[in-house]
C-alpha positions, 0 to 999 in steps of 0.5 A: 500499500502506497503512502497516502499524502492526502490522509497525512495532509488532512491530519496536519490541517486538522491539528493546526490552529494556524494556516499551513503554507506549502513551505510549512507542509514541506518542512514537516516532511524534511523533519520526518526524514531528519528524525528517522536518520540513524545515529552517527558515531559522533552522536552516540551516547556517552559511556556511563561513569565507572563505579568506584572501587569496592562499590557494586551498583546493581543495574537500574531497571524501570517498573514494568508499567513504565517499560511497557509504555516506553516499548509501545512509544519506541515501536515504529508505526506499522501503517504503510499509508502513513509512515512507509515509503514517505517521499523525501520531496513533496512538491508544491503541485502535489500538495495543491492537488491533495488539498483540492481533493480534500476540499472537494471531499469536504464539500461533498460530505456537507458536514459543516467544514471547508478547506480554504486557501488564504494569504497565509496558506491552507486551513480547515474552517467551519461553514459560514452557515454555522457562524451563529453557533460559533458566536454563541459558543464563544459569547461573541456579538454579531459582526457589525457591517461596515458603513458605506463611508468605510467601504469607500475608504477601504476600496480606495486604500486597496486600490491606491495603496500606499495612500495618504488621508489627503488623497483619500479625501481628494477622491471622496471629496469629504473628510476621511478621518472617521472611516480611516479610524474605523478601518484601523480599529477593525485591523483592515488597514495599517500604517505603511510609513510616510510619503515623501511629501511636505509634512511627511503624511502617513500612508496606509495599506491593507492588512492580511485580515483584509484579504481574508475579509473579502476572500482573496489570496492576494491583492492581484485577485482584486477585480480590475476597475472598469471606470478609470485606469491607474494613470488617469486616476494619477493624473486626476489626483495630481490636478486635484492636489495642485489645482491650476490658477484660473485667469480672468479669461477662464472665468469669462472676464475681459483681460483688458487692463483698467486704468489706475485711479489718479493716473495721468490722463493723455495729453490734450484731455482734461483729467477725469474727476474722482 
C-alpha cells in the first residue's frame, strides 16, 4: 500500500490552529526524514561513569508499566499509508492537488467543514452557515457591517495603496478621518510609512485580515476597475492636489487692463474727476 499524502495532509490541517503554507508542509516532511536518520558515531551516547572501587551498583530497571509504555512509544508505526515509503521531496503541485481533493471531499460530505486557501496558506474552517453557533459558543456579538463611508475608504486604500489621508479625501470629496479610524480599529488597514511629501503625511495599506475579509489570496485577485485606469486616476489626483490658477479669460472676464485711479490722462484731455 503506497504512502497516502492526502490522509497525512488532512491530519496536519486538523491539528493546526494556524494556516499551513506549502513551505510549512514541506518542512514537516524534511523533519520526518531527519528524525528517522540513524545515529552517527559522533552522536553516540556517552559511556556511563565507572563505578568506584569496592562499590557494586546493581543495574537499574524501570517499573514494568513504565517499561511497557516506553516499548509501545518506541515501537515504529506499522501503517504503511502513513509512515512507509514517505517521499523525501513533496512538491507544491502535489500538495495543491491533495488539498483540492480534500476540499472537494469536505464539500461533498456537507458536514459543516471547508478547506480554504488564504494569503497565509491552507486551513480547515467551519461553514459560514454555522457562524451563529460558533458565536454563541464563544459568547461573541454579531459582526457589525461597515458603513458606506468605510467601504468607500477601504476600496480607495486597496486600489491606491500606499495612500495618504489627503489623497483619500481628494477622491471622496469629504473628510476621511472617521472611516480611516474605523478601518484601523477593525485591523483592515495599517500604517505603511510616510510619504515623501511636505509634512511627511502617513500612508495606509491593507492587511492580511483584509484579504480574508473579502476572500482573496492576494491583491492581484482584486477585480480591475472598469471606470478609470491607474494612469487616469494619477493624473486626476495630481490636478486635484495641485489645482491650476484660473485667469480672467477662464472665468469669462475681459483681460483689458483698467487704468489705475489718479493715473495721468493723455495729453490734450482734462483729467477725469474722482
